BALOBA-1460 file (C-alpha; in Angstrom, 3 decimals):
// residues 387
<rec num="1" residu="x" x="0.061" y="0.023" z="0.002"/>
<rec num="2" residu="x" x="1.403" y="3.433" z="-0.967"/>
<rec num="3" residu="x" x="1.366" y="5.842" z="1.942"/>
<rec num="4" residu="x" x="1.673" y="9.394" z="0.703"/>
<rec num="5" residu="x" x="3.111" y="12.482" z="2.407"/>
<rec num="6" residu="x" x="0.144" y="14.814" z="2.105"/>
<rec num="7" residu="x" x="0.112" y="18.446" z="1.070"/>
<rec num="8" residu="x" x="-3.068" y="20.461" z="1.186"/>
<rec num="9" residu="x" x="-4.299" y="20.579" z="-2.421"/>
<rec num="10" residu="x" x="-6.361" y="23.185" z="-4.145"/>
<rec num="11" residu="x" x="-10.034" y="22.535" z="-4.828"/>
<rec num="12" residu="x" x="-9.171" y="22.063" z="-8.548"/>
<rec num="13" residu="x" x="-6.302" y="19.732" z="-7.921"/>
<rec num="14" residu="x" x="-8.591" y="17.616" z="-5.603"/>
<rec num="15" residu="x" x="-11.385" y="17.537" z="-8.281"/>
<rec num="16" residu="x" x="-9.039" y="16.379" z="-10.952"/>
<rec num="17" residu="x" x="-7.252" y="13.730" z="-8.807"/>
<rec num="18" residu="x" x="-10.349" y="12.273" z="-7.364"/>
<rec num="19" residu="x" x="-12.693" y="12.629" z="-10.335"/>
<rec num="20" residu="x" x="-12.462" y="8.907" z="-11.177"/>
<rec num="21" residu="x" x="-13.614" y="8.121" z="-7.628"/>
<rec num="22" residu="x" x="-16.713" y="10.309" z="-8.003"/>
<rec num="23" residu="x" x="-15.606" y="13.677" z="-6.793"/>
<rec num="24" residu="x" x="-17.713" y="16.589" z="-8.212"/>
<rec num="25" residu="x" x="-18.612" y="20.153" z="-7.614"/>
<rec num="26" residu="x" x="-21.206" y="19.155" z="-4.961"/>
<rec num="27" residu="x" x="-18.516" y="17.403" z="-2.934"/>
<rec num="28" residu="x" x="-16.259" y="20.246" z="-3.362"/>
<rec num="29" residu="x" x="-18.796" y="22.657" z="-1.967"/>
<rec num="30" residu="x" x="-19.484" y="20.328" z="1.005"/>
<rec num="31" residu="x" x="-15.677" y="20.198" z="1.619"/>
<rec num="32" residu="x" x="-14.924" y="23.879" z="1.344"/>
<rec num="33" residu="x" x="-15.143" y="24.583" z="5.133"/>
<rec num="34" residu="x" x="-12.677" y="21.853" z="5.801"/>
<rec num="35" residu="x" x="-10.250" y="23.059" z="3.103"/>
<rec num="36" residu="x" x="-10.087" y="26.297" z="4.979"/>
<rec num="37" residu="x" x="-8.940" y="24.329" z="7.967"/>
<rec num="38" residu="x" x="-6.052" y="22.805" z="6.101"/>
<rec num="39" residu="x" x="-7.674" y="19.293" z="5.839"/>
<rec num="40" residu="x" x="-7.495" y="17.013" z="2.747"/>
<rec num="41" residu="x" x="-10.415" y="15.325" z="0.941"/>
<rec num="42" residu="x" x="-10.569" y="11.703" z="0.323"/>
<rec num="43" residu="x" x="-12.736" y="8.785" z="-0.249"/>
<rec num="44" residu="x" x="-12.759" y="5.644" z="1.828"/>
<rec num="45" residu="x" x="-11.960" y="2.504" z="-0.251"/>
<rec num="46" residu="x" x="-11.613" y="0.045" z="2.560"/>
<rec num="47" residu="x" x="-12.292" y="-0.176" z="6.310"/>
<rec num="48" residu="x" x="-10.986" y="-2.797" z="8.874"/>
<rec num="49" residu="x" x="-10.082" y="-2.867" z="12.468"/>
<rec num="50" residu="x" x="-10.830" y="0.737" z="13.185"/>
<rec num="51" residu="x" x="-8.666" y="2.079" z="10.459"/>
<rec num="52" residu="x" x="-9.404" y="2.724" z="6.740"/>
<rec num="53" residu="x" x="-7.664" y="3.230" z="3.443"/>
<rec num="54" residu="x" x="-8.445" y="6.680" z="2.041"/>
<rec num="55" residu="x" x="-7.614" y="7.669" z="-1.570"/>
<rec num="56" residu="x" x="-6.622" y="11.336" z="-1.647"/>
<rec num="57" residu="x" x="-5.255" y="13.767" z="-4.209"/>
<rec num="58" residu="x" x="-1.673" y="12.729" z="-3.223"/>
<rec num="59" residu="x" x="-2.290" y="8.911" z="-3.011"/>
<rec num="60" residu="x" x="-3.740" y="6.340" z="-0.723"/>
<rec num="61" residu="x" x="-3.152" y="6.821" z="2.971"/>
<rec num="62" residu="x" x="-3.986" y="4.776" z="6.123"/>
<rec num="63" residu="x" x="-6.024" y="6.673" z="8.597"/>
<rec num="64" residu="x" x="-7.534" y="6.049" z="12.057"/>
<rec num="65" residu="x" x="-11.319" y="6.534" z="12.556"/>
<rec num="66" residu="x" x="-11.506" y="7.204" z="16.201"/>
<rec num="67" residu="x" x="-12.545" y="10.846" z="15.895"/>
<rec num="68" residu="x" x="-15.716" y="9.968" z="14.020"/>
<rec num="69" residu="x" x="-18.284" y="9.287" z="16.752"/>
<rec num="70" residu="x" x="-17.591" y="5.540" z="17.069"/>
<rec num="71" residu="x" x="-20.508" y="4.994" z="19.554"/>
<rec num="72" residu="x" x="-23.112" y="5.710" z="16.879"/>
<rec num="73" residu="x" x="-23.264" y="2.811" z="14.453"/>
<rec num="74" residu="x" x="-24.821" y="5.065" z="11.785"/>
<rec num="75" residu="x" x="-21.778" y="7.350" z="11.940"/>
<rec num="76" residu="x" x="-19.114" y="4.814" z="11.669"/>
<rec num="77" residu="x" x="-16.759" y="5.266" z="8.707"/>
<rec num="78" residu="x" x="-17.876" y="3.034" z="5.836"/>
<rec num="79" residu="x" x="-16.565" y="2.163" z="2.358"/>
<rec num="80" residu="x" x="-17.852" y="4.834" z="-0.032"/>
<rec num="81" residu="x" x="-17.649" y="7.701" z="2.421"/>
<rec num="82" residu="x" x="-16.115" y="11.046" z="1.621"/>
<rec num="83" residu="x" x="-14.004" y="12.280" z="4.487"/>
<rec num="84" residu="x" x="-11.707" y="15.136" z="5.609"/>
<rec num="85" residu="x" x="-8.241" y="13.770" z="6.645"/>
<rec num="86" residu="x" x="-5.537" y="15.593" z="8.438"/>
<rec num="87" residu="x" x="-2.561" y="16.209" z="6.070"/>
<rec num="88" residu="x" x="0.117" y="15.209" z="8.589"/>
<rec num="89" residu="x" x="0.705" y="13.345" z="11.783"/>
<rec num="90" residu="x" x="1.361" y="9.731" z="12.740"/>
<rec num="91" residu="x" x="-1.082" y="8.242" z="12.896"/>
<rec num="92" residu="x" x="-3.336" y="10.268" z="10.554"/>
<rec num="93" residu="x" x="-7.028" y="10.625" z="11.475"/>
<rec num="94" residu="x" x="-10.312" y="10.937" z="9.583"/>
<rec num="95" residu="x" x="-11.614" y="14.221" z="11.152"/>
<rec num="96" residu="x" x="-15.191" y="14.179" z="9.790"/>
<rec num="97" residu="x" x="-17.597" y="12.564" z="7.225"/>
<rec num="98" residu="x" x="-19.135" y="14.613" z="4.499"/>
<rec num="99" residu="x" x="-22.948" y="14.275" z="4.568"/>
<rec num="100" residu="x" x="-23.932" y="11.095" z="2.779"/>
<rec num="101" residu="x" x="-26.095" y="11.241" z="-0.252"/>
<rec num="102" residu="x" x="-27.284" y="7.653" z="0.123"/>
<rec num="103" residu="x" x="-26.567" y="4.640" z="2.238"/>
<rec num="104" residu="x" x="-27.658" y="0.989" z="2.253"/>
<rec num="105" residu="x" x="-28.488" y="0.043" z="5.770"/>
<rec num="106" residu="x" x="-29.621" y="-3.265" z="7.333"/>
<rec num="107" residu="x" x="-30.414" y="-4.146" z="10.912"/>
<rec num="108" residu="x" x="-27.906" y="-6.021" z="12.891"/>
<rec num="109" residu="x" x="-28.396" y="-9.549" z="14.172"/>
<rec num="110" residu="x" x="-28.056" y="-8.368" z="17.798"/>
<rec num="111" residu="x" x="-30.913" y="-8.065" z="20.209"/>
<rec num="112" residu="x" x="-30.457" y="-4.265" z="20.220"/>
<rec num="113" residu="x" x="-32.095" y="-2.286" z="17.474"/>
<rec num="114" residu="x" x="-29.042" y="-0.938" z="15.563"/>
<rec num="115" residu="x" x="-28.496" y="-0.319" z="11.860"/>
<rec num="116" residu="x" x="-25.376" y="-1.386" z="9.972"/>
<rec num="117" residu="x" x="-24.304" y="0.778" z="7.077"/>
<rec num="118" residu="x" x="-22.948" y="-1.503" z="4.337"/>
<rec num="119" residu="x" x="-22.140" y="1.119" z="1.619"/>
<rec num="120" residu="x" x="-22.496" y="4.841" z="1.189"/>
<rec num="121" residu="x" x="-22.848" y="7.464" z="-1.586"/>
<rec num="122" residu="x" x="-24.123" y="4.817" z="-3.974"/>
<rec num="123" residu="x" x="-25.987" y="5.373" z="-7.226"/>
<rec num="124" residu="x" x="-26.771" y="1.816" z="-8.157"/>
<rec num="125" residu="x" x="-27.614" y="-1.135" z="-5.881"/>
<rec num="126" residu="x" x="-26.898" y="-4.355" z="-7.857"/>
<rec num="127" residu="x" x="-28.641" y="-7.232" z="-6.172"/>
<rec num="128" residu="x" x="-26.853" y="-10.415" z="-7.366"/>
<rec num="129" residu="x" x="-28.967" y="-13.643" z="-7.526"/>
<rec num="130" residu="x" x="-27.439" y="-16.910" z="-8.685"/>
<rec num="131" residu="x" x="-29.273" y="-19.097" z="-11.288"/>
<rec num="132" residu="x" x="-27.243" y="-22.152" z="-10.012"/>
<rec num="133" residu="x" x="-29.884" y="-22.685" z="-7.325"/>
<rec num="134" residu="x" x="-33.664" y="-22.308" z="-7.196"/>
<rec num="135" residu="x" x="-34.834" y="-18.770" z="-7.120"/>
<rec num="136" residu="x" x="-35.739" y="-17.455" z="-3.633"/>
<rec num="137" residu="x" x="-38.245" y="-14.752" z="-4.577"/>
<rec num="138" residu="x" x="-38.816" y="-13.821" z="-0.881"/>
<rec num="139" residu="x" x="-35.076" y="-13.059" z="-0.490"/>
<rec num="140" residu="x" x="-35.210" y="-10.917" z="-3.598"/>
<rec num="141" residu="x" x="-38.178" y="-8.933" z="-2.216"/>
<rec num="142" residu="x" x="-36.277" y="-8.459" z="1.049"/>
<rec num="143" residu="x" x="-33.180" y="-7.058" z="-0.690"/>
<rec num="144" residu="x" x="-35.341" y="-4.811" z="-2.859"/>
<rec num="145" residu="x" x="-37.205" y="-3.407" z="0.132"/>
<rec num="146" residu="x" x="-33.983" y="-2.340" z="1.642"/>
<rec num="147" residu="x" x="-32.588" y="-1.048" z="-1.637"/>
<rec num="148" residu="x" x="-35.703" y="1.106" z="-2.307"/>
<rec num="149" residu="x" x="-35.390" y="2.489" z="1.285"/>
<rec num="150" residu="x" x="-31.754" y="3.603" z="0.674"/>
<rec num="151" residu="x" x="-31.347" y="6.635" z="2.762"/>
<rec num="152" residu="x" x="-29.572" y="10.060" z="2.691"/>
<rec num="153" residu="x" x="-28.087" y="12.550" z="4.830"/>
<rec num="154" residu="x" x="-26.668" y="12.315" z="8.238"/>
<rec num="155" residu="x" x="-30.161" y="11.697" z="9.619"/>
<rec num="156" residu="x" x="-30.666" y="8.975" z="7.056"/>
<rec num="157" residu="x" x="-33.942" y="10.324" z="5.803"/>
<rec num="158" residu="x" x="-35.868" y="8.307" z="3.247"/>
<rec num="159" residu="x" x="-35.855" y="9.075" z="-0.435"/>
<rec num="160" residu="x" x="-39.041" y="10.009" z="-2.050"/>
<rec num="161" residu="x" x="-41.400" y="6.996" z="-2.135"/>
<rec num="162" residu="x" x="-42.477" y="7.609" z="-5.828"/>
<rec num="163" residu="x" x="-39.046" y="8.041" z="-7.418"/>
<rec num="164" residu="x" x="-35.509" y="6.759" z="-7.349"/>
<rec num="165" residu="x" x="-34.074" y="9.839" z="-9.216"/>
<rec num="166" residu="x" x="-32.477" y="11.232" z="-6.196"/>
<rec num="167" residu="x" x="-31.490" y="7.930" z="-4.532"/>
<rec num="168" residu="x" x="-29.860" y="4.640" z="-5.351"/>
<rec num="169" residu="x" x="-31.225" y="2.767" z="-8.334"/>
<rec num="170" residu="x" x="-31.922" y="-0.916" z="-7.709"/>
<rec num="171" residu="x" x="-30.992" y="-3.460" z="-10.332"/>
<rec num="172" residu="x" x="-31.420" y="-7.306" z="-10.121"/>
<rec num="173" residu="x" x="-28.706" y="-9.305" z="-11.882"/>
<rec num="174" residu="x" x="-29.190" y="-12.949" z="-12.346"/>
<rec num="175" residu="x" x="-25.728" y="-14.382" z="-12.421"/>
<rec num="176" residu="x" x="-24.452" y="-17.656" z="-13.966"/>
<rec num="177" residu="x" x="-27.084" y="-17.460" z="-16.743"/>
<rec num="178" residu="x" x="-24.900" y="-19.963" z="-18.762"/>
<rec num="179" residu="x" x="-26.225" y="-22.611" z="-16.311"/>
<rec num="180" residu="x" x="-29.747" y="-22.183" z="-17.962"/>
<rec num="181" residu="x" x="-29.013" y="-22.869" z="-21.641"/>
<rec num="182" residu="x" x="-32.685" y="-22.988" z="-22.672"/>
<rec num="183" residu="x" x="-33.548" y="-19.402" z="-23.663"/>
<rec num="184" residu="x" x="-37.335" y="-19.955" z="-23.122"/>
<rec num="185" residu="x" x="-36.586" y="-21.330" z="-19.553"/>
<rec num="186" residu="x" x="-34.336" y="-18.313" z="-18.860"/>
<rec num="187" residu="x" x="-37.025" y="-15.896" z="-20.070"/>
<rec num="188" residu="x" x="-39.477" y="-17.479" z="-17.645"/>
<rec num="189" residu="x" x="-36.993" y="-16.953" z="-14.738"/>
<rec num="190" residu="x" x="-36.571" y="-13.412" z="-15.714"/>
<rec num="191" residu="x" x="-40.220" y="-12.876" z="-15.866"/>
<rec num="192" residu="x" x="-40.747" y="-14.441" z="-12.396"/>
<rec num="193" residu="x" x="-38.251" y="-11.929" z="-10.943"/>
<rec num="194" residu="x" x="-39.807" y="-9.082" z="-12.841"/>
<rec num="195" residu="x" x="-43.082" y="-9.834" z="-11.311"/>
<rec num="196" residu="x" x="-41.367" y="-9.877" z="-7.892"/>
<rec num="197" residu="x" x="-39.633" y="-6.574" z="-8.664"/>
<rec num="198" residu="x" x="-42.084" y="-4.190" z="-10.316"/>
<rec num="199" residu="x" x="-40.420" y="-1.376" z="-12.127"/>
<rec num="200" residu="x" x="-36.838" y="-2.701" z="-11.572"/>
<rec num="201" residu="x" x="-34.577" y="-3.854" z="-14.383"/>
<rec num="202" residu="x" x="-33.697" y="-7.514" z="-14.358"/>
<rec num="203" residu="x" x="-30.650" y="-8.467" z="-16.305"/>
<rec num="204" residu="x" x="-29.277" y="-12.018" z="-16.773"/>
<rec num="205" residu="x" x="-25.496" y="-12.191" z="-17.034"/>
<rec num="206" residu="x" x="-22.811" y="-14.811" z="-17.342"/>
<rec num="207" residu="x" x="-19.154" y="-14.077" z="-16.487"/>
<rec num="208" residu="x" x="-18.213" y="-17.276" z="-18.350"/>
<rec num="209" residu="x" x="-19.750" y="-16.279" z="-21.762"/>
<rec num="210" residu="x" x="-19.859" y="-12.583" z="-21.253"/>
<rec num="211" residu="x" x="-23.690" y="-12.393" z="-21.690"/>
<rec num="212" residu="x" x="-25.035" y="-9.167" z="-20.337"/>
<rec num="213" residu="x" x="-21.615" y="-7.940" z="-19.073"/>
<rec num="214" residu="x" x="-21.438" y="-5.008" z="-21.560"/>
<rec num="215" residu="x" x="-24.913" y="-3.898" z="-20.676"/>
<rec num="216" residu="x" x="-24.145" y="-4.018" z="-16.919"/>
<rec num="217" residu="x" x="-20.895" y="-2.211" z="-17.425"/>
<rec num="218" residu="x" x="-22.702" y="0.673" z="-19.276"/>
<rec num="219" residu="x" x="-25.198" y="0.871" z="-16.371"/>
<rec num="220" residu="x" x="-22.596" y="1.127" z="-13.646"/>
<rec num="221" residu="x" x="-20.277" y="3.335" z="-15.623"/>
<rec num="222" residu="x" x="-21.958" y="6.435" z="-14.170"/>
<rec num="223" residu="x" x="-21.544" y="6.953" z="-10.437"/>
<rec num="224" residu="x" x="-20.957" y="4.460" z="-7.661"/>
<rec num="225" residu="x" x="-22.360" y="0.903" z="-7.580"/>
<rec num="226" residu="x" x="-22.557" y="-1.752" z="-4.855"/>
<rec num="227" residu="x" x="-22.822" y="-5.482" z="-5.333"/>
<rec num="228" residu="x" x="-25.017" y="-7.160" z="-2.822"/>
<rec num="229" residu="x" x="-26.041" y="-10.846" z="-2.443"/>
<rec num="230" residu="x" x="-25.650" y="-14.003" z="-0.478"/>
<rec num="231" residu="x" x="-22.383" y="-15.928" z="-0.424"/>
<rec num="232" residu="x" x="-22.021" y="-17.982" z="-3.619"/>
<rec num="233" residu="x" x="-24.119" y="-15.572" z="-5.683"/>
<rec num="234" residu="x" x="-20.995" y="-14.711" z="-7.987"/>
<rec num="235" residu="x" x="-20.320" y="-11.146" z="-6.924"/>
<rec num="236" residu="x" x="-16.521" y="-11.382" z="-6.930"/>
<rec num="237" residu="x" x="-16.492" y="-13.118" z="-10.267"/>
<rec num="238" residu="x" x="-18.879" y="-10.537" z="-11.569"/>
<rec num="239" residu="x" x="-16.543" y="-7.772" z="-10.215"/>
<rec num="240" residu="x" x="-13.577" y="-9.295" z="-11.934"/>
<rec num="241" residu="x" x="-15.525" y="-9.473" z="-15.189"/>
<rec num="242" residu="x" x="-16.433" y="-5.665" z="-14.853"/>
<rec num="243" residu="x" x="-12.795" y="-4.914" z="-13.968"/>
<rec num="244" residu="x" x="-11.418" y="-6.844" z="-16.851"/>
<rec num="245" residu="x" x="-8.956" y="-8.631" z="-14.570"/>
<rec num="246" residu="x" x="-8.810" y="-10.962" z="-11.587"/>
<rec num="247" residu="x" x="-8.711" y="-8.481" z="-8.755"/>
<rec num="248" residu="x" x="-11.094" y="-10.206" z="-6.336"/>
<rec num="249" residu="x" x="-10.399" y="-13.786" z="-5.090"/>
<rec num="250" residu="x" x="-13.006" y="-16.359" z="-6.203"/>
<rec num="251" residu="x" x="-13.694" y="-19.729" z="-4.592"/>
<rec num="252" residu="x" x="-15.826" y="-22.604" z="-5.829"/>
<rec num="253" residu="x" x="-19.265" y="-23.175" z="-4.380"/>
<rec num="254" residu="x" x="-20.723" y="-26.404" z="-2.903"/>
<rec num="255" residu="x" x="-22.574" y="-28.578" z="-5.413"/>
<rec num="256" residu="x" x="-25.015" y="-29.751" z="-2.787"/>
<rec num="257" residu="x" x="-26.547" y="-26.426" z="-2.132"/>
<rec num="258" residu="x" x="-24.930" y="-23.822" z="-4.354"/>
<rec num="259" residu="x" x="-23.469" y="-21.999" z="-1.304"/>
<rec num="260" residu="x" x="-19.950" y="-20.639" z="-1.146"/>
<rec num="261" residu="x" x="-17.550" y="-19.452" z="1.509"/>
<rec num="262" residu="x" x="-17.063" y="-15.790" z="2.116"/>
<rec num="263" residu="x" x="-14.389" y="-15.031" z="-0.562"/>
<rec num="264" residu="x" x="-14.689" y="-11.363" z="0.058"/>
<rec num="265" residu="x" x="-14.170" y="-10.406" z="3.726"/>
<rec num="266" residu="x" x="-14.206" y="-6.638" z="3.539"/>
<rec num="267" residu="x" x="-15.955" y="-4.067" z="1.435"/>
<rec num="268" residu="x" x="-13.688" y="-2.706" z="-1.212"/>
<rec num="269" residu="x" x="-14.190" y="0.221" z="-3.536"/>
<rec num="270" residu="x" x="-12.586" y="-0.243" z="-6.982"/>
<rec num="271" residu="x" x="-12.343" y="2.061" z="-10.051"/>
<rec num="272" residu="x" x="-13.920" y="0.576" z="-13.156"/>
<rec num="273" residu="x" x="-11.976" y="0.823" z="-16.522"/>
<rec num="274" residu="x" x="-15.130" y="2.060" z="-18.303"/>
<rec num="275" residu="x" x="-15.939" y="4.761" z="-15.712"/>
<rec num="276" residu="x" x="-17.630" y="4.638" z="-12.306"/>
<rec num="277" residu="x" x="-16.667" y="2.813" z="-9.217"/>
<rec num="278" residu="x" x="-17.726" y="-0.550" z="-7.697"/>
<rec num="279" residu="x" x="-18.062" y="-1.600" z="-4.123"/>
<rec num="280" residu="x" x="-17.764" y="-5.280" z="-3.645"/>
<rec num="281" residu="x" x="-19.192" y="-6.711" z="-0.395"/>
<rec num="282" residu="x" x="-18.963" y="-9.981" z="1.552"/>
<rec num="283" residu="x" x="-21.875" y="-12.484" z="1.173"/>
<rec num="284" residu="x" x="-24.760" y="-11.596" z="3.421"/>
<rec num="285" residu="x" x="-26.071" y="-14.485" z="5.646"/>
<rec num="286" residu="x" x="-29.009" y="-12.277" z="6.830"/>
<rec num="287" residu="x" x="-30.698" y="-9.270" z="5.647"/>
<rec num="288" residu="x" x="-32.685" y="-7.642" z="8.392"/>
<rec num="289" residu="x" x="-35.032" y="-4.760" z="7.554"/>
<rec num="290" residu="x" x="-34.040" y="-1.228" z="8.791"/>
<rec num="291" residu="x" x="-36.849" y="1.275" z="8.666"/>
<rec num="292" residu="x" x="-37.905" y="-0.031" z="5.265"/>
<rec num="293" residu="x" x="-41.606" y="0.842" z="5.138"/>
<rec num="294" residu="x" x="-41.083" y="2.881" z="2.024"/>
<rec num="295" residu="x" x="-39.240" y="0.187" z="0.320"/>
<rec num="296" residu="x" x="-41.862" y="-2.521" z="1.230"/>
<rec num="297" residu="x" x="-44.550" y="-0.248" z="-0.157"/>
<rec num="298" residu="x" x="-42.633" y="0.118" z="-3.524"/>
<rec num="299" residu="x" x="-41.778" y="-3.607" z="-3.829"/>
<rec num="300" residu="x" x="-45.463" y="-4.544" z="-3.279"/>
<rec num="301" residu="x" x="-46.983" y="-1.529" z="-5.057"/>
<rec num="302" residu="x" x="-49.648" y="-3.574" z="-6.719"/>
<rec num="303" residu="x" x="-50.918" y="-4.632" z="-3.205"/>
<rec num="304" residu="x" x="-50.956" y="-1.096" z="-1.948"/>
<rec num="305" residu="x" x="-52.789" y="0.018" z="-4.962"/>
<rec num="306" residu="x" x="-55.432" y="-2.721" z="-4.446"/>
<rec num="307" residu="x" x="-55.614" y="-1.750" z="-0.747"/>
<rec num="308" residu="x" x="-56.590" y="1.692" z="-1.662"/>
<rec num="309" residu="x" x="-59.803" y="0.215" z="-3.225"/>
<rec num="310" residu="x" x="-60.822" y="-1.745" z="-0.200"/>
<rec num="311" residu="x" x="-64.089" y="-0.774" z="1.500"/>
<rec num="312" residu="x" x="-62.472" y="-0.029" z="4.782"/>
<rec num="313" residu="x" x="-59.465" y="2.275" z="4.961"/>
<rec num="314" residu="x" x="-57.909" y="0.156" z="7.727"/>
<rec num="315" residu="x" x="-58.695" y="-3.180" z="6.062"/>
<rec num="316" residu="x" x="-56.407" y="-5.914" z="7.213"/>
<rec num="317" residu="x" x="-56.953" y="-8.064" z="4.152"/>
<rec num="318" residu="x" x="-57.985" y="-11.031" z="6.277"/>
<rec num="319" residu="x" x="-61.657" y="-11.560" z="6.181"/>
<rec num="320" residu="x" x="-63.176" y="-8.113" z="5.797"/>
<rec num="321" residu="x" x="-66.029" y="-7.571" z="3.368"/>
<rec num="322" residu="x" x="-65.210" y="-5.562" z="0.309"/>
<rec num="323" residu="x" x="-61.494" y="-6.336" z="0.438"/>
<rec num="324" residu="x" x="-59.961" y="-5.691" z="-2.965"/>
<rec num="325" residu="x" x="-56.792" y="-7.481" z="-2.083"/>
<rec num="326" residu="x" x="-58.601" y="-10.816" z="-1.216"/>
<rec num="327" residu="x" x="-60.736" y="-10.507" z="-4.359"/>
<rec num="328" residu="x" x="-57.408" y="-10.294" z="-6.436"/>
<rec num="329" residu="x" x="-56.229" y="-13.439" z="-4.737"/>
<rec num="330" residu="x" x="-59.570" y="-15.094" z="-5.478"/>
<rec num="331" residu="x" x="-59.520" y="-14.276" z="-9.187"/>
<rec num="332" residu="x" x="-55.788" y="-15.218" z="-9.509"/>
<rec num="333" residu="x" x="-54.450" y="-11.744" z="-10.402"/>
<rec num="334" residu="x" x="-52.462" y="-11.601" z="-7.129"/>
<rec num="335" residu="x" x="-50.438" y="-14.597" z="-5.929"/>
<rec num="336" residu="x" x="-51.107" y="-15.490" z="-2.314"/>
<rec num="337" residu="x" x="-47.318" y="-15.868" z="-1.805"/>
<rec num="338" residu="x" x="-46.958" y="-12.103" z="-2.444"/>
<rec num="339" residu="x" x="-49.558" y="-11.097" z="0.083"/>
<rec num="340" residu="x" x="-47.913" y="-13.390" z="2.677"/>
<rec num="341" residu="x" x="-44.512" y="-11.966" z="1.890"/>
<rec num="342" residu="x" x="-45.862" y="-8.404" z="2.125"/>
<rec num="343" residu="x" x="-47.366" y="-9.076" z="5.557"/>
<rec num="344" residu="x" x="-44.221" y="-10.740" z="6.764"/>
<rec num="345" residu="x" x="-41.935" y="-7.826" z="5.776"/>
<rec num="346" residu="x" x="-44.405" y="-5.232" z="7.252"/>
<rec num="347" residu="x" x="-44.521" y="-7.071" z="10.623"/>
<rec num="348" residu="x" x="-40.741" y="-7.392" z="10.688"/>
<rec num="349" residu="x" x="-40.174" y="-3.764" z="9.888"/>
<rec num="350" residu="x" x="-42.814" y="-2.679" z="12.503"/>
<rec num="351" residu="x" x="-40.940" y="-4.611" z="15.177"/>
<rec num="352" residu="x" x="-37.637" y="-3.054" z="14.242"/>
<rec num="353" residu="x" x="-39.037" y="0.501" z="14.204"/>
<rec num="354" residu="x" x="-41.006" y="-0.133" z="17.561"/>
<rec num="355" residu="x" x="-37.751" y="-0.848" z="19.305"/>
<rec num="356" residu="x" x="-36.578" y="2.748" z="18.863"/>
<rec num="357" residu="x" x="-40.069" y="4.522" z="18.679"/>
<rec num="358" residu="x" x="-41.863" y="4.708" z="21.998"/>
<rec num="359" residu="x" x="-44.976" y="6.200" z="20.380"/>
<rec num="360" residu="x" x="-45.284" y="3.264" z="18.018"/>
<rec num="361" residu="x" x="-44.782" y="0.760" z="20.728"/>
<rec num="362" residu="x" x="-47.706" y="2.455" z="22.577"/>
<rec num="363" residu="x" x="-49.778" y="2.261" z="19.441"/>
<rec num="364" residu="x" x="-48.982" y="-1.504" z="19.005"/>
<rec num="365" residu="x" x="-49.928" y="-2.255" z="22.660"/>
<rec num="366" residu="x" x="-53.283" y="-0.328" z="22.286"/>
<rec num="367" residu="x" x="-54.065" y="-2.317" z="19.088"/>
<rec num="368" residu="x" x="-53.278" y="-5.582" z="20.819"/>
<rec num="369" residu="x" x="-55.550" y="-4.606" z="23.805"/>
<rec num="370" residu="x" x="-58.273" y="-3.534" z="21.473"/>
<rec num="371" residu="x" x="-58.196" y="-6.783" z="19.401"/>
<rec num="372" residu="x" x="-58.072" y="-8.791" z="22.623"/>
<rec num="373" residu="x" x="-61.113" y="-7.006" z="23.905"/>
<rec num="374" residu="x" x="-62.929" y="-7.547" z="20.681"/>
<rec num="375" residu="x" x="-62.049" y="-11.269" z="20.734"/>
<rec num="376" residu="x" x="-63.304" y="-11.709" z="24.238"/>
<rec num="377" residu="x" x="-66.502" y="-9.812" z="23.436"/>
<rec num="378" residu="x" x="-67.082" y="-11.965" z="20.418"/>
<rec num="379" residu="x" x="-66.462" y="-15.137" z="22.409"/>
<rec num="380" residu="x" x="-68.977" y="-14.043" z="25.188"/>
<rec num="381" residu="x" x="-71.605" y="-13.086" z="22.622"/>
<rec num="382" residu="x" x="-71.171" y="-16.554" z="21.028"/>
<rec num="383" residu="x" x="-71.513" y="-18.317" z="24.434"/>
<rec num="384" residu="x" x="-74.666" y="-16.277" z="25.134"/>
<rec num="385" residu="x" x="-76.235" y="-17.414" z="21.834"/>
<rec num="386" residu="x" x="-75.458" y="-20.986" z="22.665"/>
<rec num="387" residu="x" x="-77.248" y="-20.762" z="25.896"/>
């Protein structure tokens, strides 16, 4: 690793040196106050063990992150962040994070309600799904719900629910398409995912044959893209195909279940030869929702549109009269699996949000009490009729 001796660069020097990493006039304006303090701009390309590699106008340096509010998991330095670094000192320190434009956040597996930021300042979220195993549509819906809830700013505010223009654009990539030689069969798989991901582009690719690689390279050539998926989804192989060389280590997957070991153990930001930058990530064992109500609504937009036609505005789509959602299931226009997945993700997201929202917890308790009282009243009435 090259460790440079930093000199404070001019704004124009920084813009030129960091342009391939996504530096633009907007970042220059955000950084201006720190330039006056003699700090240096840079982008985090790797984080591990409380330190990070930061590419700066003078080269790549190793910096300590202890000055950046380590107690707040949403403020921890992450791959993709733009930061201000001190130009001298041993060790060097990241002094502050520039406001994030977008971030992909999941909930941690701990009992505490905490978010884990996986990548920041991203323009494209590439969800990798292997065709070497049976499609898990529920998992795709889960990834998309988080992708469509990609957040911005220090407060991680949601993007507009009706548009991705100012947020990260999701894309589903079906890897290892060469394992499905029948074009008709492949088209059916693509159609299944398109139904699961309304309004999202679905692209079959093969790193072996090159199918779809040029199209994907053109999509990710503008801005920052992050590859997400479970272990064995072919992310590292796909990254190598986009880079045009074997930069990321690749391991074989198990034939019995199509799963692989975690080849990538850290999140790495890489410059693509055709323009843009790519963040490769380790395989995700679990993808817990994190304040993803907006994303769930977009992934299941057809259900929310049907719900607006229900007789009762608070319809639970269970046994209520005049329920447009249940009518769609009965006539076959809405798969029952979609409704069950929608309910599951909404319940999970509500539990996550309730852990940090006292008002919502109180509302949930009131709802439980009301439903319990209604159930007891119905049971007493039934017993009275029997007598």
